[in-house]
N, C-alpha and C positions, 0 to 999 in steps of 0.2 A: 308944684306948690304945693300940693298934698304931702309930699316928703318932708318938706321942712315943718310944714304944721306938726306934722307927727312926732318926728325927733330931735327939732331945733335945730338942726344943722343945715349947715348952707353946703347947698353945692359947686360954688364957684369959690376960688381962692383959692390959696396956697393953704391956709390952715385948714380950711375945709375939705382939701384933697388930702391930706397930710391924715386926718383924722377918720375918711372915709373908709371902712375896711369891704365893702361891699363887694363880692369877686375876689376878694384877695384868696380864698381857698381854690377856686376855680382857676387863676392864675397858678398856682403853687401844684398844684394837680396835674396841671400840664406842663410844666415845666418837669416835672419830676417823672412822670410815666414812664417816656422814651429811657430813660437810665434805667428805672426799674425791670421795664422788658428785655432791655440787654443783658444787666444781671441774669435775668431769668433764663432767660435763652443760652446765655454764657453757661451758666450752670447745668443746663440741661447737656449741651453739648459736650461738658467737661466728664460729664457723666458717663456719656458715650463713649469717649475716647478713654476711661477708665475700665470700664465693661469689655470693651475690644480686647484691649490690652490685657485683660485678666483670661480672658478667652483664648487668646494664643496661647498663654503659657499651659493652660489646661489642655488645649490641642497637643502639644508638646509633648507632655509626660502622658497624656493617655495614648498615643502614640507608642513612646518608648514602653509604656508597660505593658501594651497589648503585644507589642511584639516580643518583647522577654519573658513573656510567659510560655513562650511555645519552644520546641527544640528543632522544630523546620519549621521553614516558612514556603508555601508556595504563590505563586501568581493570586491566587485566587482568596488567600488569607490577607495579602497585599492590598488588593480592592478593597477588602471587607474594612482593615485596618485606616483605612485614607476615608473611604465614606463613616465609618464611627465618628474619627476625630473629626473629620470637617464638619459633622451633624453638629458639635458642641458649638461651633462658632453660630450656628442660628440665634436670632434674626439676620444678622450681617450676612452680606454676600460673600459665597466663596470664589468669586472670581479673581479678585486680587489674593488668595490663599496658593502658598506653596510649602511642601513638609519633603522633606528628603529623609530617610531611615538609611541608617548605615552600621553594618556591623565592622567594627574594628577590631581586630586582634593582635598581640602584640607579638613577635616572633620572637625566637631563641635568645636573641641579642636586647629585646625590650622594647624595639620601634613598632610604634602601633601602624599596621596597613590595613586597607578596607579589602576586605572578605569577600562582601557583596555590598550593593546599593541599590535602592529605589526610590523614585521621585514622585509625584504628585505634581503635575506643573511645573517642575522645574527637572531639571537633567539631573540624574543619577552621579554620583562620584565615581571615578575610574578605579576597576579594581586593581590590587597592590598598589595604589598610591599613599603617600605615606601623608598622616594626618597629627596635626599638633590639637595634643589633650592636656587637661589640666595635669600637674604633677602627683603622682601617685597613682592615678586612677587605674592603670591598668600594670601587671607586672607579667614578664616572660610568660607565654604561655595562655594567659586568662584573653578574655573580651569584655566588649562594652557593647552597648546598643547606642549609638548616637542617634539624636534627632533634632534637624534641626528645622525651625516653622519661622516663616516669613509672611507679613499680612500687611497689604498697603490700605490704611484706613481713610477714605475721604468724608468727609462732613455730608449727612445728610442734608446739607442746607449748602452745598458746594457752589451756588452762586455767590454767596457772600466770603465762604473759607475757601478758597482754591487750591491750596495745597495739601498734599496726600504725605499722611504721617506712615512711614515705616515701623512697624513691630516687628522686633526678633525675638527668639529664645530656643534656647538649646538645651536638650534635656540627655542626661547618661544614665542608663541603667545596666544594670549586669545580668545576664540572663539567669533563669532560676531553676531551667530543668537540665541545660548543659551546658558545659564549660564554653561551646560557641556554639551558635544558632545554623543550623543548616539549611541553605537557600535550594530550593526545588522548583521545578517550571509546572 
């Protein structure tokens, strides 16, 4: 009854109900909050996916660059290259990461063949197998370092988003100190 005396509004009846705005903001807030949280969490997840994709690209080009700087590569060098390039992926887990580094040499007829290959969590390519490269990348007697990176990204909120996205990147760089990079043990 005090409410009626102070405001002059009736609490009962359709006309009173339509004019009464008490609690309207709370109801609107309760309806909008789930949508706002969904947009916020979605934008965080989209940012994480973009960051992971960019880091996969950085891993590919870093591994190719470190390899292309050498004239000869040993097993210890390959271990260091794989460690350094996979560290770029941090804070994402390296479990779903695979890196394959291949030296491709064009023979006298210009056909690109695998000179040597090493893999991190993936099988290396077979020596002397043919490789398809972009047109004009190698000429007879030249070589290129080809790095293939694959990463299976799964959401940190995997109970909601259960699908794994696969990011791939291939980098090609010419050796800097020699025509072809020699692989030693």
